[in-house]
C-alpha positions as CSV (number, residue, x, y, z in Angstrom):
1,M,54.6,39.8,45.2
2,K,58.0,38.6,44.3
3,I,60.5,39.1,41.4
4,E,63.7,37.2,40.6
5,T,66.9,39.3,40.1
6,N,70.5,39.1,40.9
7,G,70.2,35.4,41.9
8,I,67.5,35.9,44.5
9,E,63.8,36.5,45.0
10,I,62.8,39.9,46.3
11,H,59.4,40.3,48.1
12,Y,57.8,43.6,47.6
13,E,54.4,45.5,48.0
14,I,53.0,48.4,46.1
15,S,50.4,50.6,47.7
16,G,49.2,54.2,47.8
17,N,48.2,56.4,44.8
18,Q,48.7,54.4,41.7
19,Q,48.9,57.6,39.6
20,G,51.4,59.3,41.9
21,P,55.2,59.6,41.8
22,W,57.2,56.6,42.9
23,L,58.4,56.5,46.5
24,T,60.6,53.6,47.5
25,M,61.2,52.8,51.2
26,S,64.1,50.6,52.5
27,H,64.1,49.2,56.0
28,S,66.8,48.7,58.6
29,L,68.8,45.6,59.5
30,A,66.6,42.9,61.1
31,C,63.3,44.4,60.1
32,N,61.2,44.0,57.0
33,L,58.9,46.2,54.9
34,H,56.4,46.5,57.7
35,M,58.9,48.7,59.6
36,W,57.3,51.5,57.6
37,N,53.7,50.9,58.5
38,D,53.4,54.1,60.6
39,Q,54.4,56.1,57.6
40,M,51.8,54.7,55.2
41,P,48.8,57.0,56.2
42,A,50.9,60.1,55.7
43,L,52.1,59.1,52.2
44,A,49.5,56.9,50.6
45,E,47.3,59.7,49.2
46,T,50.1,61.3,47.2
47,Y,52.7,58.6,46.4
48,R,52.9,55.3,44.7
49,I,54.8,53.5,47.4
50,L,57.2,50.6,46.9
51,R,58.3,48.7,50.0
52,F,60.5,45.6,49.8
53,D,62.2,43.1,52.0
54,T,66.0,43.5,51.6
55,R,68.1,40.5,50.7
56,G,68.2,38.3,53.8
57,H,65.1,39.7,55.3
58,G,61.3,39.2,55.5
59,L,60.0,37.0,52.6
60,S,63.0,37.7,50.3
61,S,65.7,35.1,49.8
62,A,68.4,34.8,52.5
63,P,71.5,33.1,51.0
64,A,74.3,32.2,53.3
65,G,77.6,34.2,53.2
66,D,78.6,37.8,53.4
67,Y,76.6,40.4,51.5
68,T,77.9,43.7,50.1
69,L,76.1,47.1,49.8
70,D,77.1,47.1,46.1
71,Q,75.2,43.8,45.8
72,M,72.2,45.1,47.6
73,A,72.1,48.2,45.4
74,D,72.1,45.8,42.4
75,D,69.2,44.0,43.9
76,V,67.3,47.3,43.9
77,K,68.2,48.0,40.4
78,G,66.8,44.6,39.3
79,L,63.6,45.4,41.3
80,F,63.3,48.8,39.6
81,D,64.0,47.3,36.1
82,A,61.3,44.6,36.7
83,L,58.8,47.3,37.7
84,N,59.9,49.8,35.0
85,I,60.8,52.4,37.6
86,T,63.2,55.0,36.2
87,R,62.6,57.8,38.7
88,T,61.7,57.5,42.4
89,H,62.1,59.2,45.7
90,W,64.1,57.0,48.2
91,V,63.5,56.8,52.0
92,G,66.1,54.6,53.7
93,L,66.7,54.1,57.4
94,S,70.0,52.7,58.8
95,M,70.9,49.9,56.4
96,G,68.3,51.3,54.0
97,G,70.1,54.6,54.0
98,M,73.4,52.9,53.3
99,I,71.9,51.1,50.3
100,G,70.4,54.4,49.2
101,Q,73.8,56.1,49.2
102,T,75.4,53.2,47.4
103,F,72.7,53.1,44.8
104,A,72.8,56.9,44.2
105,L,76.5,56.7,43.5
106,K,76.3,53.7,41.3
107,Y,73.1,54.6,39.3
108,P,73.0,58.4,39.2
109,G,69.9,60.0,37.9
110,V,67.3,57.5,39.3
111,F,66.6,59.2,42.6
112,Q,64.3,62.2,42.5
113,S,65.3,62.8,46.2
114,L,67.1,60.9,48.9
115,V,66.0,60.7,52.6
116,L,68.7,59.2,54.9
117,A,67.4,58.4,58.3
118,D,69.5,57.2,61.3
119,T,72.3,56.0,59.0
120,T,76.0,56.5,58.4
121,S,78.4,56.8,55.6
122,R,81.5,55.5,57.4
123,R,81.8,53.0,60.2
124,P,84.0,53.7,63.2
125,P,87.4,51.9,63.6
126,N,85.9,49.2,65.9
127,A,83.2,48.3,63.4
128,A,84.7,45.0,62.4
129,Q,84.9,43.8,66.0
130,M,81.4,45.1,66.9
131,W,79.7,43.5,64.0
132,G,81.8,40.4,64.3
133,E,80.5,40.0,67.9
134,R,76.9,40.4,66.7
135,I,77.4,37.8,63.9
136,A,78.9,35.4,66.4
137,A,76.0,35.8,68.8
138,A,73.4,35.2,66.2
139,H,75.2,32.1,64.9
140,A,75.5,30.7,68.4
141,G,72.1,31.5,69.8
142,G,69.9,32.5,66.8
143,M,68.0,35.8,66.7
144,P,66.8,35.6,70.3
145,A,70.4,36.1,71.3
146,V,70.4,39.6,69.8
147,L,66.8,40.6,70.5
148,D,67.1,42.5,73.8
149,S,70.3,44.4,73.0
150,T,68.9,45.4,69.6
151,L,65.7,46.8,71.1
152,A,67.8,48.6,73.8
153,R,69.8,50.3,71.0
154,W,66.8,51.1,68.9
155,F,64.5,52.8,71.4
156,T,64.9,55.2,74.3
157,A,64.4,53.6,77.7
158,P,61.2,55.4,78.6
159,Y,59.6,54.6,75.2
160,K,60.7,50.9,75.4
161,A,59.1,50.6,78.9
162,S,55.8,52.2,77.9
163,A,55.3,51.0,74.3
164,K,54.9,47.3,74.9
165,D,52.8,46.7,71.8
166,V,55.5,48.3,69.6
167,M,58.3,46.3,71.3
168,K,56.2,43.1,70.4
169,R,55.7,44.2,66.8
170,I,59.3,45.1,66.2
171,G,60.6,42.2,68.2
172,E,58.6,39.9,66.0
173,Q,60.4,41.4,63.0
174,I,63.8,40.8,64.6
175,L,63.0,37.3,65.6
176,S,61.7,36.4,62.1
177,T,64.8,37.6,60.3
178,P,66.8,34.6,59.0
179,V,70.1,34.2,60.8
180,D,71.9,33.9,57.5
181,G,70.3,37.1,56.3
182,F,71.2,39.0,59.5
183,C,74.8,37.8,59.4
184,G,75.2,38.5,55.7
185,A,73.8,42.0,56.1
186,C,75.9,42.7,59.1
187,A,79.0,42.0,57.0
188,A,77.9,44.6,54.4
189,I,77.1,47.2,57.0
190,A,80.5,46.8,58.7
191,K,82.2,48.0,55.5
192,V,80.1,51.1,54.6
193,D,82.4,53.7,53.2
194,T,80.7,56.4,51.1
195,L,81.7,59.6,52.9
196,D,84.3,60.8,50.5
197,R,82.1,60.4,47.5
198,L,78.9,61.9,48.9
199,K,79.4,65.2,47.1
200,E,78.8,63.3,43.7
201,I,75.1,62.9,44.7
202,R,73.1,65.5,42.8
203,C,69.5,65.0,44.0
204,P,68.0,66.8,47.0
205,V,68.9,65.0,50.3
206,F,67.2,65.2,53.7
207,I,69.0,63.7,56.7
208,I,67.1,62.6,59.8
209,V,68.5,61.3,63.1
210,G,67.1,60.6,66.5
211,E,68.9,62.7,69.2
212,Q,69.4,59.6,71.3
213,D,70.5,57.3,68.5
214,H,73.7,55.6,69.8
215,G,74.1,53.2,66.9
216,T,74.3,55.9,64.2
217,P,74.5,59.0,66.4
218,P,73.9,62.6,65.4
219,E,77.6,63.3,64.7
220,M,77.4,60.6,61.9
221,A,74.4,62.4,60.5
222,R,76.3,65.7,60.7
223,A,79.2,64.2,58.7
224,I,76.8,63.2,55.9
225,H,75.3,66.7,56.0
226,E,78.7,68.5,55.9
227,N,79.8,66.4,52.9
228,L,76.5,66.9,51.0
229,P,76.3,70.6,49.9
230,G,72.7,71.7,50.0
231,S,71.4,68.8,52.1
232,E,69.1,69.3,55.0
233,L,69.4,67.9,58.5
234,L,66.8,67.3,61.2
235,V,67.7,65.9,64.7
236,I,64.5,64.5,66.4
237,P,64.4,64.8,70.2
238,S,63.3,61.9,72.3
239,A,64.1,59.3,69.7
240,A,66.8,56.7,69.3
241,H,67.5,54.5,66.2
242,L,64.1,53.8,64.8
243,S,63.0,57.4,64.9
244,N,60.3,56.7,62.3
245,V,58.6,54.5,64.9
246,E,59.3,56.2,68.2
247,Q,58.5,59.7,66.9
248,A,56.3,58.8,63.9
249,D,54.3,62.0,63.9
250,V,57.4,64.2,63.9
251,F,59.1,62.0,61.3
252,N,56.1,61.9,59.1
253,H,55.5,65.7,59.2
254,A,59.2,66.4,58.3
255,L,59.2,63.8,55.5
256,V,56.0,65.0,53.9
257,T,57.1,68.6,54.1
258,F,60.4,67.8,52.4
259,L,58.9,65.6,49.7
260,D,56.2,68.2,48.9
261,R,58.8,70.8,48.5
262,V,61.1,68.9,46.2
263,G,58.3,67.5,44.1
């Protein structure tokens, strides 16, 4: 299904318990709503689940030019308005966590809870150069030019070597991401800067990070935790950036336990 908002079309799917509380899931850069497939069995009985393709990804519009996290938060607001969603839990990984932070600050009172997985609230000083190099690589060689390095960052070496079917599935998501969408979103991620305002977020917050996540490492998760009084933090062993995929059972158990507790 698609809706038009903020000048683009957003593709989304609704599944799970149609009488349950809303739970919105926001994927990482260069993935799509199917990044969350491994979480569906654990959540579908209780929650009315909204998954969507972020601007520039999946079946949503991918306009050329730089995107901003503020713009992406407005996309979500338009989606919520179209679906009459006034309260929802939010689970965001990496870019999805950055969008979640931005939305929570811009539209307080909508999130019933906020789960921030493998994400950051402030990029390191070399962010502009790092993301600029990835943008240049994608423009020059398309998504195949960033495939191998992305998978190497997203998964531990032993898992990457053994889980060939998962590498194929996630690799297909990376390759199907429009270059304009990837580059536009990279520009947004490079400018994330919510750390100093995190204390304004009032809903329960659960922070999850893979112990071997080198893209958004545990110290970034701890910085979010330290700036969000009352938040909870879980570091998952034997997981890199896509901890929800590499350690799906551990991730799902922790997520469901948190959601059940906060209601």
